[in-house]
C-alpha positions in Angstrom: -5.4 2.7 39.8 -6.5 3.7 36.3 -4.2 4.1 33.4 -4.8 6.5 30.4 -6.6 9.1 32.4 -5.1 12.5 33.4 -3.6 13.0 36.8 -3.0 16.1 38.9 -1.3 17.1 42.1 0.6 20.0 44.0 4.2 19.1 43.1 5.9 21.5 45.6 5.8 21.8 49.4 3.1 24.2 50.4 2.9 26.2 53.7 1.4 29.6 54.5 3.9 32.3 53.9 6.8 29.6 53.4 7.2 29.5 49.6 7.3 31.9 46.7 6.3 29.4 43.9 3.9 26.7 43.9 3.6 24.1 41.1 0.4 22.2 40.0 1.4 19.4 37.7 -1.0 17.6 35.1 0.0 14.4 33.2 -2.1 12.4 30.7 -4.1 13.0 27.6 -6.2 15.7 28.7 -3.5 17.7 30.3 -3.2 20.3 27.6 -7.0 20.6 27.0 -7.4 21.3 30.8 -4.7 23.9 30.8 -6.4 25.5 27.8 -9.7 25.7 29.7 -8.1 27.1 32.8 -5.4 29.5 31.5 -5.5 32.6 29.4 -2.2 33.8 27.7 -2.4 37.3 26.4 -0.9 38.5 23.1 0.3 36.1 20.4 2.0 33.5 22.8 2.7 30.2 21.1 1.3 27.0 22.9 4.0 24.7 22.0 6.0 22.1 23.8 8.9 23.3 26.2 7.7 27.0 25.9 6.8 29.1 29.1 3.7 31.0 28.7 2.6 33.9 30.9 -1.1 34.5 31.8 -3.9 34.1 34.3 -5.7 31.2 35.7 -9.4 31.7 35.8 -12.6 29.8 36.5 -13.8 28.5 33.3 -17.4 29.4 33.9 -17.3 32.5 36.1 -14.1 33.8 34.7 -13.2 34.6 38.5 -9.4 35.5 38.6 -7.5 32.6 40.6 -3.9 33.7 39.9 -1.5 35.2 37.8 1.1 32.4 36.9 3.3 30.8 34.3 2.4 27.7 32.4 4.9 25.2 31.2 3.9 22.7 28.6 6.0 19.5 27.8 4.3 17.2 25.2 4.8 13.4 24.8 7.2 11.8 24.5 9.6 14.7 25.6 8.3 14.9 29.3 9.0 13.1 32.7 6.3 10.7 32.3 6.4 10.4 28.6 2.7 11.9 28.5 1.5 15.3 27.8 2.5 17.3 30.8 1.4 20.9 31.9 2.5 22.7 34.8 0.9 25.8 36.5 3.6 27.9 38.3 1.5 29.8 40.7 2.4 32.3 43.5 3.3 30.3 46.6 0.9 29.9 49.5 -2.3 27.7 50.1 -4.8 29.5 48.3 -3.5 29.9 44.6 -2.3 26.3 44.3 -5.3 24.8 46.3 -7.8 26.6 43.9 -5.9 25.6 40.8 -5.8 22.1 41.9 -9.5 22.0 42.5 -10.1 23.6 39.0 -8.1 20.7 37.5 -10.3 18.2 39.3 -13.4 19.9 38.3 -12.1 19.8 34.8 -11.8 16.1 34.8 -8.4 15.2 36.1 -8.0 12.7 39.0 -5.8 13.4 42.0 -2.5 11.6 41.5 -1.5 8.8 44.1 1.9 8.8 45.9 4.6 8.6 43.3 2.3 8.2 40.3 4.1 10.5 38.0 7.3 8.6 38.5 5.4 5.2 38.4 4.0 6.5 34.8 7.6 7.4 34.0 8.5 3.8 34.8 5.7 2.1 33.0 6.2 4.2 29.7 9.8 3.3 29.6 11.3 6.6 30.8 13.0 5.1 33.7 13.9 1.8 35.0 13.0 0.8 38.4 16.5 1.4 39.8 16.2 5.0 38.4 12.6 5.4 39.9 14.0 4.6 43.3 16.9 6.8 42.7 14.5 9.6 42.3 13.0 9.0 45.8 16.5 8.7 47.1 17.3 12.2 45.7 14.2 13.8 47.1 15.2 12.4 50.5 19.0 12.9 50.5 20.5 14.3 53.7 23.9 15.0 52.6 25.8 15.9 49.3 27.0 12.5 49.1 23.8 10.9 49.3 22.4 13.2 46.6 25.4 12.3 44.3 24.7 8.7 44.9 21.1 9.2 44.0 22.1 10.9 40.8 24.5 8.0 39.9 21.4 5.7 40.1 19.4 8.2 38.1 22.0 8.0 35.3 21.7 4.2 35.2 25.0 3.4 36.7 23.4 0.7 38.9 21.2 -0.7 36.0 24.0 -1.0 33.5 26.1 -3.7 35.3 22.9 -5.5 36.4 21.6 -5.7 32.7 25.0 -7.1 31.7 24.7 -9.8 34.4 21.3 -10.6 33.5 22.4 -11.0 29.8 25.3 -13.1 30.9 22.7 -15.4 32.7 20.5 -15.6 29.7 23.5 -16.5 27.5 24.3 -19.4 29.8 20.6 -20.5 29.7 20.5 -20.4 25.8 23.7 -22.5 25.8 22.0 -25.2 28.2 18.7 -25.3 26.6 20.2 -25.7 23.2 22.0 -28.8 24.2 18.6 -29.9 25.7 16.6 -29.3 22.7 19.2 -30.1 20.0 21.2 -32.6 21.9 22.0 -34.8 18.6 23.1 -31.8 16.5 25.4 -30.0 18.8 28.7 -30.8 20.6 28.5 -31.6 24.3 28.3 -28.6 26.7 31.6 -27.4 28.1 31.0 -27.6 31.5 34.3 -26.0 32.6 33.4 -22.8 30.2 30.0 -22.7 32.0 31.5 -22.9 35.5 34.0 -20.2 34.5 31.1 -18.0 33.4 29.2 -18.5 36.5 32.2 -17.8 38.8 32.7 -14.4 37.0 28.9 -13.7 37.3 29.0 -14.4 41.1 32.1 -12.2 41.5 30.6 -9.2 40.0 27.4 -9.8 41.7 29.2 -10.0 45.2 30.8 -6.8 44.3 27.3 -5.0 43.7 26.0 -6.6 46.8 28.9 -5.1 48.9 27.8 -1.8 48.4 24.5 -2.2 50.4 25.8 -1.3 53.7 27.5 1.7 52.3 24.4 3.0 50.6 22.3 2.4 53.7 24.8 4.5 55.8 24.5 7.4 53.3 20.9 7.2 53.0 19.7 6.7 56.5 22.9 8.0 58.3 24.0 7.3 61.9 22.0 7.5 64.9 24.2 8.6 67.8 23.0 8.8 71.5 25.1 10.9 73.9 24.7 9.2 77.4 26.2 9.7 80.9 25.0 10.8 84.3 23.5 14.2 85.0 25.7 17.3 84.8 28.6 15.9 82.9 28.0 18.3 79.8 26.2 16.2 77.5 23.9 19.1 76.4 26.8 21.4 76.3 28.6 19.0 73.9 25.5 18.8 71.7 25.5 22.5 71.6 29.0 23.0 70.8 29.0 20.1 68.1 25.8 21.6 66.4 27.0 25.1 66.9 23.5 26.1 68.3 21.6 26.1 71.5 19.4 23.0 70.9 19.6 21.9 74.5 19.1 23.9 77.8 22.3 24.1 79.8 22.5 24.8 83.5 24.5 23.8 86.8 21.7 21.8 88.0 21.7 18.2 87.4 18.6 16.5 85.7 17.9 19.6 83.6 17.4 17.5 80.4 14.1 15.6 81.1 13.6 14.4 77.4 15.6 13.4 74.4 16.8 16.4 72.3 17.6 15.8 68.6 20.2 17.4 66.3 21.0 16.6 62.8 24.6 17.0 61.3 26.6 16.0 58.6 29.9 14.3 59.4 32.4 13.2 56.7 29.5 13.1 54.2 27.3 11.0 56.5 24.1 12.1 57.9 24.1 11.9 61.6 21.0 12.1 64.2 22.4 13.2 67.5 20.3 12.4 70.5 21.1 14.2 73.9 19.5 12.1 76.5 18.5 12.7 80.1 21.1 12.0 82.7 20.9 8.3 83.5 20.4 7.8 87.4 18.1 6.5 90.0 15.4 9.1 90.8 12.1 9.6 92.5 11.0 12.4 90.1 8.3 10.8 88.0 9.0 13.2 85.0 13.0 12.7 85.2 12.2 8.9 85.5 10.4 8.8 82.2 13.4 10.8 80.8 15.8 8.4 82.0 13.9 5.5 80.6 13.6 7.2 77.2 17.4 7.5 77.3 18.1 3.8 77.8 15.9 3.0 74.9 17.7 5.8 72.9 21.0 4.1 73.7 19.8 0.7 72.9 18.4 1.8 69.4 21.5 3.9 68.5 24.3 2.9 66.0 26.7 4.6 68.2 26.9 5.6 71.8 28.9 8.5 73.3 29.4 7.9 76.9 30.3 11.4 78.3 32.6 11.6 81.6 33.3 14.5 83.7 37.0 14.8 83.5 37.1 16.5 87.1 35.2 13.5 88.9 36.6 10.8 86.7 35.4 7.3 86.4 33.1 6.3 89.2 30.6 3.5 90.1 27.9 5.3 88.4 29.7 5.4 85.0 30.4 1.8 85.4 26.6 1.1 85.9 25.8 3.2 82.8 28.5 1.4 80.9 27.1 -2.0 81.6 23.8 -1.0 80.0 25.3 0.5 76.7 28.5 -1.7 76.4 26.9 -3.8 73.6 26.6 -0.9 71.2 29.7 0.6 69.4 31.1 3.2 72.1 33.3 6.3 72.2 34.5 7.5 75.7 34.2 11.4 75.6 36.2 12.9 78.5 34.6 16.2 79.0 35.4 19.5 80.9 39.3 18.9 80.2 39.7 22.6 80.9 38.8 22.0 84.7 40.8 18.7 85.3 42.1 15.4 83.9 41.0 11.9 85.2 43.5 9.2 86.1 44.1 7.2 82.9 44.5 4.0 85.3 41.0 4.4 86.4 39.5 4.2 83.0 38.2 0.7 81.7 40.8 -0.8 79.6 38.4 -2.3 77.2 37.3 1.2 75.8 40.1 2.0 73.6 38.5 4.8 71.5 38.7 7.9 74.0 38.2 11.6 72.9 39.1 14.5 75.2 36.8 17.5 75.1 36.0 20.7 76.5 32.4 21.7 75.2 32.6 25.0 77.2 35.7 25.9 75.1 34.7 24.2 72.1 37.6 21.9 72.1 37.9 18.4 70.7 35.0 18.6 68.3 37.0 17.9 65.4 38.7 14.9 67.1 35.3 13.5 68.0 34.1 13.7 64.5 37.3 11.8 63.2 36.9 9.1 65.9 33.3 8.5 64.7 34.5 8.2 61.2 37.3 5.8 62.3 34.7 3.7 64.0 32.6 3.7 60.9 35.5 2.6 58.7 36.6 -0.1 61.2 33.0 -1.5 60.7 34.0 -1.5 57.0 31.1 0.9 56.1 33.1 3.0 53.8 31.0 5.8 52.6 33.3 7.4 50.0 33.8 7.0 46.3 30.7 5.0 45.4 29.5 5.0 41.9 26.2 3.4 43.0 24.8 1.4 45.9 21.9 -0.9 46.2 19.1 -0.5 48.6 17.5 -3.1 50.9 14.8 -4.3 48.3 17.5 -4.5 45.7 20.0 -6.3 48.0 17.1 -8.9 48.9 16.6 -9.5 45.2 20.2 -9.8 44.5 20.8 -12.3 47.4 18.1 -14.5 46.0 20.0 -14.3 42.5 23.3 -15.3 44.3 21.7 -18.3 46.2 20.2 -19.6 42.9 23.5 -19.4 41.1 25.1 -21.1 44.0 22.7 -24.0 43.4 23.5 -23.9 39.6 27.3 -24.2 40.5 26.2 -27.3 43.0 24.3 -28.8 40.3 27.3 -28.7 38.0 29.6 -30.3 40.6 27.2 -33.3 41.1 26.9 -33.6 37.5 22.9 -33.6 37.4 20.7 -33.4 34.3 20.9 -30.2 32.5 17.2 -29.5 33.4 18.2 -28.8 36.8 20.5 -26.1 35.8 17.7 -24.4 33.8 15.5 -24.2 36.8 17.8 -22.3 39.1 19.1 -20.0 36.2 15.6 -19.0 35.4 15.2 -18.2 39.2 18.4 -16.0 39.1 17.1 -14.2 36.0 13.8 -13.6 37.6 15.5 -12.1 40.8 17.9 -9.9 38.7 14.9 -8.7 36.6 13.1 -7.7 39.7 15.8 -5.1 40.6 15.7 -3.4 37.2 11.9 -3.8 36.7 12.1 -6.1 33.7 10.2 -8.7 35.8 8.2 -7.2 38.7 4.8 -7.7 40.2 2.1 -5.1 40.8 2.4 -5.6 44.6 6.1 -4.8 44.4 5.4 -1.6 42.5 2.8 -0.6 44.9 5.2 -1.0 47.9 7.9 1.0 46.1 5.8 3.8 45.0 3.7 4.2 48.1 6.9 5.6 49.6 6.9 8.5 47.3 5.1 11.9 47.9 2.1 12.9 46.1 3.1 14.9 43.0 6.5 13.2 42.3 
């Protein structure tokens, strides 16, 4: 990857007849020069920062018209990358933006790599690493709550407490190293004060780490598998829940042959609902494949909804299915209550979370969602009222910092030489710096930004 050159990419999703606007973004020292070469602004329009120009994009040699467009200039340092940025706002579709991109490449720009605009923003001090990752979270947010969490990170709400903790560790390190270097000129180290400071740092660090599960829940959401034997109303339940006909519903058992997916938002949490084929022994080769996929979906799900036909009640077939999925968090959904009710004594007592529904009458859906949220909250995955939440990479680094600080506390307890304290404090500082990007390797940056889309 070369720095100091000018990069270009299409910054909007492009599909035939799917978008009205397409943006081609340039960033680097030649961004404005390339824009001037390709863009003609009629009249006396002023080429200055943060001004929108109207004009035409033309081939610089043949003057062939490519598009009628707008040009937005954002000069350094008042831009996303803190470099000169120029954006062509073209008509949507494939040809205008593709032709404009090609002209930029022919004029000396290089095609940007995934996340390279945001990477330049980080390297130029426009964003720290937590803010850069929040940009990706915002792009991929699947619910309003997830978007708000990403915006909080983008505003620096995660970086602020981490920088404060890192500074506290630096202060402790300075106190200890001063005693090592100037032992005869300074009073002895107050071990009690150091221990108290470490205890406070550990307490705040643990509170930050405790947000990891909540953040993962809001970012990735829940995977919920609807399982049961054929013709108990699994597909009808999915259709009633999603309020659309995602799955085929008939009176014939075994209609669903594959896993049908629907995405919903429940209490601010993204939920991926998988309607699976009815689980039963069958000689039909296609249905057998569907049953095997159903079993795999149940094994990989965060939550299983075991659907029971209220008319037929709990049978040996339900018991066999339950034995296969009982290791997962589970809700028993008693469907078709408009046609009958099962004997409560026949239901397994270990399944305490039970919801009665009538998918055909659209009854019990709200209660089902409440039960899902109840189960989530019981697992202490509270997804509400978060100012910030760490992701998996950040949690791993913070855990390393926590372990290093634990070792510092053990060294204090064992009354070992002060040099031992500095080793583990420096390791904690390194781990904390990896989160915000103050100390980070090129391989870590490559891993983070490779997940970004091109153009962001």
